[in-house]
Gaussian input, Z-matrix of N, CA and C with variables (Angstrom, degrees):
# hf/3-21g

backbone

0 1
 N
 C     1     B1
 C     2     B2     1     A1
 N     3     B3     2     A2     1     D1
 C     4     B4     3     A3     2     D2
 C     5     B5     4     A4     3     D3
 N     6     B6     5     A5     4     D4
 C     7     B7     6     A6     5     D5
 C     8     B8     7     A7     6     D6
 N     9     B9     8     A8     7     D7
 C    10    B10     9     A9     8     D8
 C    11    B11    10    A10     9     D9
 N    12    B12    11    A11    10    D10
 C    13    B13    12    A12    11    D11
 C    14    B14    13    A13    12    D12
 N    15    B15    14    A14    13    D13
 C    16    B16    15    A15    14    D14
 C    17    B17    16    A16    15    D15
 N    18    B18    17    A17    16    D16
 C    19    B19    18    A18    17    D17
 C    20    B20    19    A19    18    D18
 N    21    B21    20    A20    19    D19
 C    22    B22    21    A21    20    D20
 C    23    B23    22    A22    21    D21
 N    24    B24    23    A23    22    D22
 C    25    B25    24    A24    23    D23
 C    26    B26    25    A25    24    D24
 N    27    B27    26    A26    25    D25
 C    28    B28    27    A27    26    D26
 C    29    B29    28    A28    27    D27
 N    30    B30    29    A29    28    D28
 C    31    B31    30    A30    29    D29
 C    32    B32    31    A31    30    D30
 N    33    B33    32    A32    31    D31
 C    34    B34    33    A33    32    D32
 C    35    B35    34    A34    33    D33
 N    36    B36    35    A35    34    D34
 C    37    B37    36    A36    35    D35
 C    38    B38    37    A37    36    D36
 N    39    B39    38    A38    37    D37
 C    40    B40    39    A39    38    D38
 C    41    B41    40    A40    39    D39
 N    42    B42    41    A41    40    D40
 C    43    B43    42    A42    41    D41
 C    44    B44    43    A43    42    D42
 N    45    B45    44    A44    43    D43
 C    46    B46    45    A45    44    D44
 C    47    B47    46    A46    45    D45
 N    48    B48    47    A47    46    D46
 C    49    B49    48    A48    47    D47
 C    50    B50    49    A49    48    D48
 N    51    B51    50    A50    49    D49
 C    52    B52    51    A51    50    D50
 C    53    B53    52    A52    51    D51
 N    54    B54    53    A53    52    D52
 C    55    B55    54    A54    53    D53
 C    56    B56    55    A55    54    D54
 N    57    B57    56    A56    55    D55
 C    58    B58    57    A57    56    D56
 C    59    B59    58    A58    57    D57
 N    60    B60    59    A59    58    D58
 C    61    B61    60    A60    59    D59
 C    62    B62    61    A61    60    D60
 N    63    B63    62    A62    61    D61
 C    64    B64    63    A63    62    D62
 C    65    B65    64    A64    63    D63

   B1=1.4767
   B2=1.5262
   B3=1.2948
   B4=1.4798
   B5=1.5107
   B6=1.3345
   B7=1.4725
   B8=1.5203
   B9=1.3189
   B10=1.4737
   B11=1.5199
   B12=1.3163
   B13=1.4728
   B14=1.5299
   B15=1.3208
   B16=1.4703
   B17=1.5313
   B18=1.3165
   B19=1.4708
   B20=1.5242
   B21=1.3308
   B22=1.4664
   B23=1.5174
   B24=1.3146
   B25=1.4717
   B26=1.5226
   B27=1.3280
   B28=1.4712
   B29=1.5267
   B30=1.3262
   B31=1.4688
   B32=1.5250
   B33=1.3297
   B34=1.4616
   B35=1.5294
   B36=1.3221
   B37=1.4699
   B38=1.5186
   B39=1.3315
   B40=1.4652
   B41=1.5274
   B42=1.3235
   B43=1.4717
   B44=1.5246
   B45=1.3209
   B46=1.4699
   B47=1.5276
   B48=1.3382
   B49=1.4647
   B50=1.5248
   B51=1.3164
   B52=1.4789
   B53=1.5273
   B54=1.3143
   B55=1.4665
   B56=1.5238
   B57=1.3159
   B58=1.4600
   B59=1.5317
   B60=1.3459
   B61=1.4673
   B62=1.5199
   B63=1.3136
   B64=1.4536
   B65=1.5142
   A1=111.46
   A2=116.75
   A3=119.90
   A4=108.38
   A5=116.27
   A6=119.34
   A7=109.63
   A8=115.96
   A9=119.27
   A10=109.89
   A11=116.61
   A12=120.29
   A13=109.81
   A14=116.49
   A15=119.98
   A16=109.73
   A17=116.22
   A18=119.68
   A19=109.63
   A20=116.43
   A21=119.63
   A22=110.16
   A23=116.06
   A24=118.64
   A25=110.66
   A26=116.14
   A27=119.92
   A28=110.51
   A29=115.74
   A30=118.85
   A31=110.73
   A32=116.59
   A33=121.91
   A34=111.41
   A35=115.78
   A36=119.35
   A37=111.44
   A38=117.38
   A39=120.91
   A40=110.66
   A41=116.22
   A42=120.15
   A43=109.77
   A44=116.79
   A45=120.49
   A46=110.08
   A47=115.65
   A48=119.51
   A49=110.09
   A50=116.87
   A51=119.96
   A52=110.02
   A53=116.84
   A54=120.19
   A55=109.55
   A56=116.91
   A57=120.27
   A58=110.28
   A59=115.89
   A60=119.49
   A61=110.07
   A62=116.72
   A63=121.30
   A64=108.37
   D1=135.99
   D2=-177.82
   D3=-178.66
   D4=-103.00
   D5=178.08
   D6=-62.95
   D7=-42.10
   D8=-179.42
   D9=-59.32
   D10=-46.80
   D11=-178.56
   D12=-60.25
   D13=-43.03
   D14=-178.67
   D15=-64.67
   D16=-45.66
   D17=-178.67
   D18=-63.66
   D19=-41.81
   D20=-178.82
   D21=-62.62
   D22=-37.09
   D23=179.65
   D24=-68.93
   D25=-37.86
   D26=-177.88
   D27=-75.97
   D28=-46.19
   D29=-177.74
   D30=-99.53
   D31=148.61
   D32=178.05
   D33=-69.28
   D34=167.53
   D35=-178.29
   D36=-59.80
   D37=-43.62
   D38=-178.31
   D39=-58.21
   D40=-49.91
   D41=-178.73
   D42=-65.46
   D43=-41.74
   D44=-178.95
   D45=-60.46
   D46=-44.43
   D47=-179.92
   D48=-63.01
   D49=-43.39
   D50=-178.98
   D51=-61.31
   D52=-44.88
   D53=-179.43
   D54=-66.99
   D55=-39.12
   D56=-178.24
   D57=-65.20
   D58=-43.97
   D59=-179.74
   D60=-65.44
   D61=-40.50
   D62=-178.32
   D63=-86.82

């Protein structure tokens, strides 16, 4: 946990998933 945790907290699950897939 680190950058991912921070990004997940800032961005919602939907946006996080979209960015992760892309």
